[in-house]
C-alpha positions as CSV (number, residue, x, y, z in Angstrom):
1,M,-36.8,26.2,8.2
2,R,-33.2,25.2,8.8
3,F,-31.9,22.1,10.4
4,R,-28.5,21.9,12.1
5,F,-26.7,18.6,11.5
6,H,-23.7,17.6,13.7
7,V,-21.2,16.0,11.3
8,Q,-17.7,14.6,11.6
9,H,-14.9,13.6,9.4
10,K,-12.0,11.4,10.4
11,L,-8.6,11.9,8.8
12,H,-5.3,10.5,9.9
13,Q,-6.6,9.2,13.3
14,T,-8.0,12.7,14.0
15,V,-11.8,13.4,14.1
16,Y,-12.9,16.8,12.9
17,K,-16.4,17.9,13.9
18,K,-18.6,20.8,12.7
19,I,-22.2,21.9,12.0
20,E,-23.9,21.6,8.6
21,E,-27.1,23.5,8.0
22,V,-29.8,22.3,5.7
23,D,-32.6,24.6,4.5
24,V,-35.9,22.8,3.8
25,A,-36.8,25.6,1.4
26,D,-34.2,24.4,-1.0
27,F,-36.1,21.1,-1.4
28,K,-39.5,22.8,-2.2
29,V,-41.4,20.6,0.3
30,P,-43.7,22.1,3.0
31,V,-42.2,22.6,6.4
32,D,-45.0,20.4,7.9
33,S,-44.4,17.6,5.4
34,W,-43.2,14.1,6.5
35,V,-39.9,14.5,4.6
36,A,-39.2,17.8,6.5
37,A,-40.1,15.9,9.7
38,A,-37.7,13.1,8.8
39,L,-34.9,15.6,8.3
40,G,-35.6,17.2,11.6
41,R,-35.5,13.9,13.4
42,A,-32.2,13.0,11.8
43,A,-30.7,16.4,12.7
44,A,-31.8,15.9,16.3
45,A,-30.3,12.4,16.5
46,S,-27.0,13.7,15.0
47,S,-26.4,15.8,18.2
48,L,-26.0,12.5,20.0
49,Q,-24.2,10.6,17.3
50,P,-22.7,12.8,14.6
51,L,-23.2,11.8,11.0
52,E,-20.4,11.5,8.4
53,I,-20.2,14.7,6.5
54,S,-20.7,12.9,3.2
55,I,-24.2,11.6,4.3
56,V,-25.5,15.2,4.8
57,S,-24.0,16.1,1.4
58,K,-26.0,13.2,-0.2
59,Y,-29.2,14.4,1.5
60,R,-28.7,17.9,0.0
61,K,-27.7,16.8,-3.5
62,V,-30.5,14.3,-4.0
63,L,-33.3,16.3,-2.4
64,C,-32.3,19.4,-4.3
65,A,-32.4,17.5,-7.6
66,L,-35.8,15.9,-6.8
67,A,-37.3,19.4,-6.1
68,N,-38.0,19.6,-9.8
69,S,-39.9,16.3,-9.9
70,A,-43.7,16.6,-9.7
71,E,-44.0,12.9,-8.8
72,W,-41.6,13.3,-5.9
73,L,-43.3,16.5,-4.6
74,R,-46.7,14.7,-4.7
75,C,-45.6,11.9,-2.3
76,A,-43.1,14.0,-0.3
77,S,-45.4,16.9,0.5
78,I,-48.0,15.0,2.5
79,S,-48.1,15.3,6.3
80,P,-46.8,12.6,8.6
81,E,-50.4,11.6,9.4
82,E,-51.1,11.0,5.7
83,L,-48.0,8.9,5.2
84,T,-48.7,5.3,4.0
85,V,-46.4,2.5,3.0
86,E,-47.5,3.1,-0.6
87,S,-46.4,6.8,-0.4
88,L,-43.1,5.7,1.1
89,V,-42.5,3.2,-1.7
90,D,-43.3,5.9,-4.3
91,A,-40.8,8.3,-2.7
92,I,-38.1,5.6,-2.6
93,R,-38.8,4.8,-6.3
94,C,-38.2,8.5,-7.1
95,I,-34.9,8.5,-5.3
96,D,-33.7,5.3,-7.0
97,A,-34.8,6.6,-10.4
98,Y,-32.7,9.8,-9.8
99,V,-29.7,7.8,-8.5
100,S,-29.8,5.7,-11.7
101,T,-29.1,8.9,-13.7
102,L,-25.8,9.6,-11.8
103,D,-23.5,8.6,-14.7
104,N,-20.4,9.8,-12.8
105,S,-21.0,7.4,-9.9
106,T,-19.9,3.8,-9.6
107,A,-22.3,1.1,-8.7
108,A,-21.0,1.1,-5.2
109,G,-21.5,4.9,-5.0
110,K,-25.1,4.7,-6.3
111,S,-25.8,1.9,-3.7
112,Q,-24.4,4.1,-0.9
113,T,-26.4,7.2,-2.0
114,S,-29.6,5.2,-2.3
115,Y,-29.1,3.5,1.0
116,H,-28.6,6.7,3.1
117,L,-31.7,8.4,1.5
118,R,-33.8,5.3,2.0
119,R,-32.6,4.9,5.6
120,L,-33.6,8.6,6.3
121,L,-37.2,8.0,5.1
122,V,-37.7,4.4,6.4
123,D,-36.3,5.2,9.9
124,F,-38.9,8.0,10.1
125,A,-41.7,5.7,8.9
126,K,-40.8,3.1,11.5
127,Y,-40.6,5.8,14.2
128,Y,-44.0,7.1,13.2
129,E,-45.3,3.5,13.1
130,V,-46.7,3.6,9.6
131,P,-48.9,0.5,9.0
132,R,-47.2,-2.3,7.1
133,V,-43.8,-0.6,7.0
134,S,-42.3,-3.9,8.3
135,R,-43.3,-5.4,5.0
136,L,-41.3,-2.9,3.0
137,R,-38.6,-5.3,1.9
138,V,-41.3,-7.6,0.4
139,I,-43.2,-4.8,-1.3
140,Y,-40.2,-3.1,-2.9
141,R,-36.6,-4.1,-3.8
142,T,-34.1,-1.4,-4.7
143,P,-32.1,-1.9,-7.9
144,H,-29.0,-0.3,-6.3
145,V,-27.5,-3.3,-4.5
146,S,-23.7,-3.4,-4.6
147,R,-22.5,-6.9,-4.6
148,S,-19.0,-7.2,-3.2
149,P,-16.7,-9.4,-5.2
150,G,-15.3,-10.7,-2.0
151,R,-12.2,-9.9,0.0
152,K,-8.9,-10.7,-1.7
153,M,-6.3,-12.7,0.2
154,I,-2.6,-12.3,-0.1
155,S,-2.4,-16.1,-0.6
156,D,-4.5,-15.7,-3.8
157,W,-1.2,-15.0,-5.6
158,A,1.2,-17.6,-6.7
159,S,4.6,-17.7,-5.0
160,S,7.5,-19.6,-6.6
161,G,9.5,-19.7,-3.4
162,S,6.7,-21.1,-1.3
163,D,6.2,-24.7,-0.2
164,V,2.7,-24.3,-1.8
165,P,3.5,-22.2,-4.9
166,Y,-0.1,-22.2,-6.3
167,P,-2.8,-19.7,-5.3
168,I,-5.0,-21.4,-2.6
169,G,-8.0,-21.5,-4.9
170,A,-6.0,-23.6,-7.4
171,T,-4.3,-26.1,-5.1
172,S,-4.1,-29.7,-6.2
173,F,-4.7,-32.5,-3.6
174,N,-5.5,-36.1,-3.1
175,S,-7.9,-35.8,-0.2
176,P,-9.9,-33.1,1.6
177,S,-7.6,-33.3,4.6
178,E,-4.5,-32.8,2.4
179,L,-6.2,-29.7,0.8
180,R,-6.8,-28.1,4.2
181,E,-3.2,-28.9,5.2
182,K,-1.9,-27.3,2.1
183,I,-4.0,-24.2,2.4
184,A,-3.0,-23.9,6.1
185,A,0.7,-24.2,5.0
186,K,0.2,-21.6,2.3
187,I,-1.4,-19.0,4.7
188,S,1.2,-19.7,7.4
189,G,4.0,-19.3,4.9
190,T,2.6,-16.0,3.6
191,L,2.3,-14.6,7.1
192,G,5.7,-15.9,7.9
193,E,7.3,-14.0,4.9
194,I,5.6,-10.8,5.9
195,K,6.7,-11.2,9.5
196,I,10.3,-11.8,8.5
197,A,10.2,-8.6,6.4
198,A,8.7,-6.6,9.2
199,M,11.4,-7.7,11.7
200,R,14.0,-6.9,9.1
201,E,12.8,-3.3,9.1
202,I,13.2,-3.1,12.9
203,N,16.6,-4.9,12.8
204,D,17.8,-2.5,10.2
205,I,17.3,0.5,12.4
206,E,18.8,-1.3,15.4
207,E,21.8,-1.9,13.3
208,I,22.1,1.8,12.6
209,Y,22.0,2.5,16.3
210,H,24.9,0.0,16.8
211,R,26.9,1.8,14.1
212,Y,26.3,5.1,15.8
213,E,27.5,3.7,19.0
214,R,30.6,2.2,17.4
215,L,31.3,5.5,15.6
216,F,30.8,7.9,18.5
217,G,30.9,5.7,21.6
218,S,34.7,5.5,21.7
219,S,35.3,9.1,20.7
220,E,37.1,11.2,23.2
221,V,35.3,14.6,23.4
222,S,36.7,17.4,25.6
223,M,34.3,18.4,28.3
224,D,35.2,22.0,27.6
225,I,33.8,21.6,24.1
226,V,30.6,19.9,25.4
227,E,30.1,22.6,28.1
228,R,30.7,25.5,25.6
229,L,28.3,23.8,23.1
230,L,25.6,23.5,25.8
231,E,26.1,27.1,26.9
232,G,26.0,28.3,23.3
233,L,22.8,26.3,22.6
234,A,21.2,27.8,25.7
235,N,22.1,31.4,24.9
236,R,21.9,31.5,21.0
237,K,19.0,33.8,21.1
238,Q,21.2,36.6,22.4
239,P,22.6,38.5,19.3
240,S,25.8,39.4,21.0
241,N,26.6,35.7,21.6
242,A,25.2,34.2,18.4
243,K,27.9,35.4,16.0
244,K,30.8,34.3,18.1
245,F,29.2,30.9,18.8
246,T,28.5,30.2,15.2
247,E,32.1,31.1,14.2
248,W,33.4,28.8,16.9
249,I,31.0,25.9,15.7
250,H,32.4,26.3,12.2
251,S,36.0,26.1,13.4
252,L,35.5,22.7,14.9
253,P,36.4,19.5,13.0
254,I,33.2,17.8,11.8
255,N,34.0,14.6,13.6
256,V,34.5,16.4,16.9
257,L,31.3,18.4,16.5
258,A,29.3,15.3,15.6
259,A,30.7,13.4,18.7
260,A,29.9,16.3,20.9
261,Y,26.3,16.5,19.7
262,W,26.0,12.7,20.2
263,K,27.2,12.9,23.8
264,I,24.6,15.7,24.4
265,S,21.8,13.7,22.9
266,Q,22.7,10.6,25.0
267,D,22.9,12.7,28.2
268,A,19.5,14.2,27.4
269,L,18.1,10.8,26.8
270,R,19.2,9.7,30.2
271,G,17.5,12.7,31.7
272,E,20.8,14.4,32.7
273,L,20.0,17.6,30.8
274,E,17.1,20.0,30.8
275,G,15.9,22.7,28.5
276,L,17.5,21.3,25.3
277,S,14.7,19.1,24.1
278,Q,14.3,20.9,20.8
279,F,17.8,22.3,20.2
280,R,18.9,23.2,16.7
281,C,21.9,21.3,15.4
282,L,24.2,23.6,13.5
283,R,26.1,22.2,10.5
284,A,23.6,19.3,10.3
285,P,24.1,18.6,6.5
286,E,27.8,18.2,7.1
287,I,27.2,15.9,10.1
288,I,24.8,13.8,7.9
289,E,27.4,13.5,5.2
290,Y,30.0,12.4,7.7
291,I,27.6,9.8,9.1
292,K,26.9,8.5,5.6
293,E,30.5,8.1,4.9
294,K,31.4,6.4,8.2
295,C,28.2,4.3,8.7
296,L,27.7,3.3,5.1
297,R,24.2,2.0,5.3
298,G,23.1,4.6,7.7
299,C,21.3,6.7,5.1
300,R,17.6,6.7,5.9
301,I,14.7,9.2,5.6
302,D,14.8,10.2,9.3
303,L,18.6,9.9,9.7
304,F,19.2,13.1,11.6
305,A,16.2,12.6,13.9
306,E,17.6,9.2,14.8
307,F,21.0,10.8,15.5
308,V,19.8,13.4,17.9
309,G,17.1,11.2,19.4
310,N,18.7,7.8,19.8
311,R,16.2,4.8,20.1
312,I,13.2,6.9,18.9
313,I,12.6,5.0,15.7
314,D,11.2,6.5,12.6
315,Q,7.9,5.6,10.7
316,R,9.6,2.9,8.6
317,G,10.6,1.0,11.8
318,M,7.2,1.8,13.3
319,L,5.5,0.1,10.3
320,G,7.4,-3.0,11.1
321,C,6.0,-2.8,14.7
322,L,2.5,-2.2,13.3
323,I,2.6,-5.3,11.0
324,I,3.9,-7.5,13.8
325,L,1.1,-6.5,16.2
326,Q,-1.6,-6.8,13.5
327,I,-0.4,-10.4,12.7
328,H,-0.4,-11.2,16.4
329,T,-3.8,-9.7,17.3
330,G,-5.8,-9.9,14.1
331,W,-7.2,-6.5,14.8
332,N,-8.2,-3.9,12.3
333,V,-5.2,-1.6,11.6
334,N,-7.0,1.4,13.1
335,S,-7.6,-0.6,16.3
336,V,-3.8,-1.2,16.6
337,L,-3.1,2.5,15.9
338,E,-5.7,3.5,18.7
339,M,-3.9,1.3,21.2
340,D,-2.1,3.5,23.8
341,A,0.1,2.9,26.8
342,D,-2.9,2.3,29.1
343,G,-3.8,-0.6,26.8
344,I,-0.6,-2.5,27.7
345,Q,-0.6,-4.4,30.9
346,K,2.1,-6.8,32.2
347,N,1.0,-10.3,33.2
348,N,2.8,-12.5,35.7
349,N,4.7,-14.6,33.2
350,G,6.9,-12.1,31.5
351,G,4.3,-11.2,28.9
352,Y,1.6,-8.7,28.4
353,F,-2.2,-8.2,27.9
354,I,-2.9,-5.7,25.2
355,Q,-6.1,-3.9,24.2
356,G,-6.9,-1.6,21.3
357,Y,-10.0,0.5,20.5
358,K,-12.6,0.1,17.7
359,S,-13.4,3.7,16.8
360,R,-16.2,2.6,14.4
361,T,-18.3,1.0,17.1
362,A,-16.7,3.0,20.0
363,E,-15.7,-0.2,21.8
364,D,-12.5,-1.7,23.2
365,T,-11.1,-4.7,21.5
366,P,-10.9,-8.0,23.4
367,F,-7.7,-8.4,25.4
368,V,-5.0,-10.3,23.6
369,E,-2.3,-12.1,25.6
370,V,1.3,-11.8,24.4
371,L,3.2,-14.7,25.9
372,A,6.9,-14.5,26.9
373,S,7.6,-16.9,24.0
374,D,6.1,-14.5,21.5
375,S,9.5,-12.9,21.0
376,E,8.6,-10.6,18.1
377,A,5.5,-9.1,19.7
378,I,7.3,-8.7,23.1
379,R,10.1,-6.9,21.4
380,V,7.7,-4.6,19.5
381,I,5.8,-3.7,22.7
382,Q,9.0,-2.9,24.5
383,I,10.1,-0.7,21.6
384,L,6.8,1.3,21.7
385,L,7.0,1.8,25.4
386,S,10.6,2.8,25.5
387,R,10.1,5.1,22.5
388,L,7.3,7.0,24.3
389,N,9.3,7.2,27.5
390,A,12.3,8.6,25.5
391,M,10.2,11.4,24.0
392,K,8.9,12.2,27.5
393,V,12.5,12.3,29.0
394,L,13.6,14.6,26.1
395,G,10.7,16.8,26.7
396,W,9.2,16.3,23.3
397,V,5.8,15.3,24.7
398,S,4.1,15.9,28.0
399,S,4.6,13.4,30.9
400,S,0.9,12.5,30.7
401,E,1.0,11.5,27.0
402,K,-0.3,8.0,26.3
403,R,-0.3,7.7,22.5
404,L,2.3,5.3,21.0
405,W,2.3,6.2,17.4
406,L,3.3,9.8,17.5
407,N,5.4,11.4,14.7
408,S,8.9,11.9,16.2
409,R,9.7,14.8,13.8
410,W,6.6,16.7,14.9
411,A,7.2,15.8,18.5
412,R,10.7,17.3,18.4
413,T,9.2,20.6,17.5
414,G,6.6,20.4,20.3
415,K,3.6,19.3,18.2
416,S,2.0,16.0,19.1
417,H,0.7,14.6,15.8
418,P,0.3,10.9,14.9
419,F,2.0,9.3,11.9
420,V,0.0,9.4,8.6
421,G,0.5,7.9,5.2
422,W,0.7,4.3,6.3
423,G,-0.8,3.0,3.0
424,T,2.0,4.6,0.9
425,L,4.6,3.3,3.3
426,L,3.2,-0.2,3.2
427,S,3.3,-0.1,-0.6
428,M,7.0,0.8,-0.4
429,F,7.6,-1.9,2.2
430,C,6.2,-4.5,-0.3
431,K,8.4,-3.3,-3.1
432,R,11.5,-3.2,-0.8
433,H,11.1,-6.9,0.3
434,G,9.8,-8.4,-3.0
435,L,6.3,-9.1,-1.6
436,V,3.0,-8.9,-3.5
437,Q,1.2,-5.6,-2.9
438,F,-1.3,-5.9,-0.1
439,S,-3.3,-3.6,2.2
440,S,-3.6,-3.6,6.0
441,E,-7.2,-5.0,5.6
442,Q,-5.8,-7.9,3.5
443,L,-3.3,-8.6,6.2
444,R,-6.1,-8.9,8.7
445,V,-8.1,-11.1,6.4
446,E,-5.0,-13.4,6.1
447,V,-4.7,-13.6,9.9
448,L,-8.4,-14.4,10.4
449,A,-8.2,-17.1,7.7
450,S,-5.2,-18.7,9.5
451,H,-7.3,-18.9,12.7
452,G,-10.3,-20.2,10.8
453,I,-8.5,-23.1,9.2
454,V,-5.6,-23.8,11.7
455,A,-6.2,-22.5,15.2
456,G,-9.7,-23.5,16.2
457,G,-12.2,-22.7,13.5
458,L,-15.1,-20.3,13.5
459,E,-15.2,-19.5,17.2
460,A,-11.4,-18.9,17.4
461,A,-11.6,-16.5,14.4
462,R,-14.6,-14.7,16.0
463,H,-12.7,-14.1,19.2
464,V,-9.6,-12.8,17.3
465,A,-11.8,-10.5,15.0
466,G,-13.7,-9.2,18.0
467,H,-17.0,-9.7,16.2
468,A,-20.1,-9.5,18.5
469,S,-22.0,-11.9,16.3
470,I,-20.6,-15.2,15.1
471,N,-22.6,-14.7,11.9
472,T,-20.3,-11.8,10.9
473,T,-17.3,-14.1,11.3
474,A,-19.1,-16.8,9.3
475,I,-19.5,-14.3,6.4
476,Y,-15.8,-13.5,6.6
477,L,-14.8,-17.2,6.5
478,D,-17.3,-18.0,3.8
479,Q,-15.6,-15.4,1.6
480,L,-12.1,-16.3,2.7
481,L,-12.0,-20.1,2.9
482,L,-15.2,-21.8,1.6
483,Q,-15.0,-20.0,-1.8
484,R,-11.4,-21.0,-2.2
485,L,-11.9,-24.6,-1.0
486,N,-14.7,-24.9,-3.5
487,S,-12.5,-23.5,-6.2
488,S,-9.8,-26.0,-5.5
489,Y,-12.4,-28.9,-5.4
490,A,-13.8,-27.8,-8.8
491,L,-10.4,-27.3,-10.4
492,E,-9.1,-30.7,-9.2
493,F,-12.3,-32.4,-10.4
494,E,-11.8,-30.7,-13.8
495,R,-8.2,-31.7,-13.9
496,R,-9.0,-35.4,-13.4
497,L,-11.9,-35.4,-15.8
498,E,-9.8,-33.7,-18.5
499,K,-7.4,-36.7,-18.5
500,S,-10.2,-38.9,-19.8
501,V,-11.3,-36.5,-22.6
502,R,-10.3,-37.4,-26.2
503,Y,-11.2,-35.4,-29.3
504,R,-12.2,-36.7,-32.7
505,M,-13.1,-33.6,-34.8
506,G,-11.8,-34.7,-38.2
507,Q,-13.1,-37.3,-40.7
508,V,-12.7,-40.9,-39.6
509,Q,-10.9,-43.1,-42.1
510,E,-11.3,-46.5,-40.6
511,M,-13.2,-48.2,-37.7
512,N,-11.5,-48.2,-34.3
513,S,-12.9,-50.8,-32.0
514,E,-12.2,-48.7,-28.9
515,S,-13.5,-45.4,-30.1
516,D,-16.3,-46.2,-32.5
517,L,-18.2,-48.9,-30.7
518,L,-19.5,-46.4,-28.1
519,Y,-23.0,-45.5,-27.2
520,A,-23.9,-41.9,-26.6
521,I,-25.4,-41.2,-23.2
522,G,-26.8,-37.9,-24.4
523,D,-24.9,-35.4,-22.2
524,G,-21.7,-35.3,-24.2
525,T,-20.3,-38.5,-22.7
526,S,-20.4,-42.1,-24.0
527,C,-20.7,-45.7,-22.7
528,A,-18.4,-48.6,-23.7
529,D,-20.9,-51.3,-22.7
530,P,-24.4,-50.3,-21.7
531,F,-25.6,-53.9,-21.7
532,N,-23.2,-55.0,-19.0
533,P,-22.9,-52.3,-16.4
534,P,-20.5,-52.8,-13.4
535,E,-23.5,-53.2,-11.1
536,P,-26.3,-55.4,-12.4
537,A,-28.8,-53.3,-10.3
538,F,-28.4,-50.6,-12.9
539,I,-30.1,-52.8,-15.6
540,E,-33.5,-51.6,-16.6
541,H,-35.4,-53.2,-19.5
542,G,-32.2,-54.9,-20.6
543,V,-30.0,-51.8,-20.7
544,C,-28.1,-49.7,-18.1
545,S,-30.2,-46.9,-16.7
546,G,-27.2,-44.6,-16.4
547,A,-27.7,-44.1,-12.7
548,G,-24.0,-44.6,-12.0
549,C,-22.4,-42.8,-14.9
550,H,-21.2,-39.8,-12.9
551,R,-21.1,-40.9,-9.3
552,G,-17.8,-40.4,-7.5
553,E,-15.0,-41.0,-10.0
554,G,-17.5,-42.0,-12.7
555,C,-18.4,-45.4,-14.1
556,S,-15.6,-47.5,-15.4
557,H,-17.5,-47.8,-18.7
558,R,-17.7,-44.1,-19.2
559,R,-15.8,-42.6,-22.1
560,I,-15.5,-39.0,-23.1
561,L,-14.7,-38.9,-26.8
562,I,-15.6,-35.4,-28.1
563,D,-16.8,-34.8,-31.7
564,R,-19.2,-32.1,-32.9
565,T,-22.3,-34.2,-32.0
566,R,-21.1,-34.9,-28.5
567,M,-20.2,-31.2,-28.1
568,E,-23.7,-30.2,-29.1
569,E,-25.1,-32.8,-26.6
570,A,-23.0,-31.3,-23.8
571,F,-24.3,-27.7,-24.5
572,R,-27.9,-28.9,-24.8
573,T,-27.5,-30.7,-21.4
574,K,-26.1,-27.4,-20.0
575,R,-29.0,-25.4,-21.3
576,F,-31.5,-28.0,-20.0
577,Y,-30.1,-27.8,-16.5
578,D,-29.8,-24.0,-16.6
579,E,-33.5,-23.7,-17.3
580,C,-35.0,-26.7,-15.4
581,W,-32.9,-27.3,-12.3
582,R,-35.4,-25.7,-10.0
583,D,-38.3,-27.8,-11.3
584,L,-36.2,-30.9,-11.0
585,L,-35.3,-30.1,-7.4
586,S,-38.8,-29.3,-6.4
587,S,-40.3,-32.4,-8.0
588,N,-38.0,-34.9,-6.4
589,K,-35.3,-33.6,-4.1
590,E,-33.8,-37.0,-3.3
591,Y,-33.5,-38.0,-6.9
592,F,-32.1,-34.5,-7.8
593,L,-29.3,-34.8,-5.2
594,K,-28.5,-38.4,-6.1
595,I,-28.6,-38.3,-9.9
596,H,-28.8,-34.8,-11.3
597,I,-26.2,-33.0,-9.1
598,P,-23.4,-35.4,-10.1
599,A,-24.5,-35.1,-13.8
600,M,-24.5,-31.3,-13.5
601,L,-21.0,-31.2,-12.0
602,V,-19.6,-33.4,-14.8
603,N,-21.4,-31.3,-17.4
604,T,-20.1,-28.0,-16.0
605,A,-16.6,-29.4,-15.9
606,L,-16.9,-30.8,-19.4
607,I,-18.1,-27.5,-20.8
608,G,-15.2,-25.8,-19.1
609,I,-12.7,-28.2,-20.7
610,I,-14.3,-27.9,-24.1
611,E,-14.4,-24.1,-24.0
612,N,-10.8,-23.8,-23.0
613,G,-9.5,-26.7,-25.2
614,A,-7.9,-26.8,-28.6
615,Y,-11.3,-26.7,-30.3
616,R,-12.8,-23.8,-28.4
617,H,-13.5,-22.0,-31.7
618,I,-15.9,-24.9,-32.7
619,A,-17.3,-24.9,-29.1
620,K,-18.1,-21.2,-29.5
621,A,-20.1,-21.8,-32.7
622,V,-21.9,-24.8,-31.2
623,R,-22.9,-22.8,-28.0
624,K,-24.3,-20.1,-30.2
625,E,-26.4,-22.6,-32.2
626,V,-27.7,-24.3,-29.0
627,Y,-28.5,-21.1,-27.0
628,E,-30.0,-19.2,-30.0
629,G,-32.3,-22.2,-30.6
630,R,-31.2,-23.0,-34.1
């Protein structure tokens, strides 16, 4: 029995579809088994929603490999009527056991393989209403869970030229509000630098156009030369005329020929010429050298295309447009690239409403307003529309074309293909402008973070991201902001605590009233006067209870003088909390939050200071003694 899967593969904004056949006989399971039925159901569903080609490849690879497993065949060969949740679990265990043997796969690759095979089987079990299948997550947990390290932000890098030079997870502060202000300034500054660089790309190509105009605009070109050039271009396919025309072309001074071609391209752009949309420019290398000599900085990758198709900017300039729109909208980069001319509508105030398309969910993005005051975004939209219109006037694309991101070089030859290779171009952009390397996804992350911390919080970020659920946005912001806020809080706490730490690791020669008359608290810290605490309420049985040692900024009597004994106390306290914090929390939650949490924070920070301090070699030996139980 063969099943036909409808599959697709997306490459460079183009979706390729085909049929993949899967033969059940290769898997050695009966055609009336529940696994065969699961494959048949998935194949039928793919006719409505095609699968990624890699998913079907995973089906084939794993099921073929399991065909030699007796345990797998035992649970996979039963009929759908005999299927139980226990059999389902046994089947999934076999899959996970095989996936674990894939030494050439990364943890993320193993997780993906396991997920797609589990989903194939579990979806069928749910469809067939197998009893207790809803309890599957309680009954069995897959070992192949890929935990994301979290999205990286561009602001995670230090920047010496920024008002906030530190990474946002290492920002010093005096108050929570100051921390938020500094992080907001860091993110805004990062996006501002990128926006300036993107506009510089666009301005550079505009400058080239102005240089062309200054070079050729004032040139006096004989109409006889222009008319003969037009006639020759139109009749070059006739052998009798080609030789004479080529000889005449080579007899012209290069500046005259270049000016004539320029006039023809400008007339064509204004729609005054027809039938010359894809003409071949003879002596093009000489013209390019002439332009380089006269225009100085006019040497670019698409120099000649810019010359014959004025105002049709190349991909380098288009990348600047892409970055500006992504910063303004906060869309996924593919949603920006899917935006076409129909997705741009004028408003009544000199601006626009723009809309992209989310190909992953087959939905339109929310409309985003571009105000008249958003000068960069307004300029980019006008460039995109005028570029598409110019290609229509020149006859490079059909009058019904709506796509905005077409490759002008291909269009000039009559082929309508979109630009590709944005990632490579973005890497070159970062190098050219001295920016840290970042991806389009990281740029979107930065924009969402700016809305989350500056422009209205969670709901504002959700609207920008276009997430259907606010929970999805909350996950983004937890990864983006909360982790970095917590990092800054922890680092600042450790900085302040470190100022109070003193070491005494050698032999003491004489008594020191300040350092030696201290009483060990038992967690690596000491007390200067346990019989007279700052608050009399702390006295229990004639001595301080230690309830206020680590609250807030810490007790005024607290001292941190580290010798080997105090170091051992700190590690033993750490081990105690590592092993017992759950019991402490469950036995008395209020006391845990009031007393133990502050103590744990101080202990964690103190351990960090010791392990990174001048005596970290001693700390390493002490940790080993404590955790090995010696």
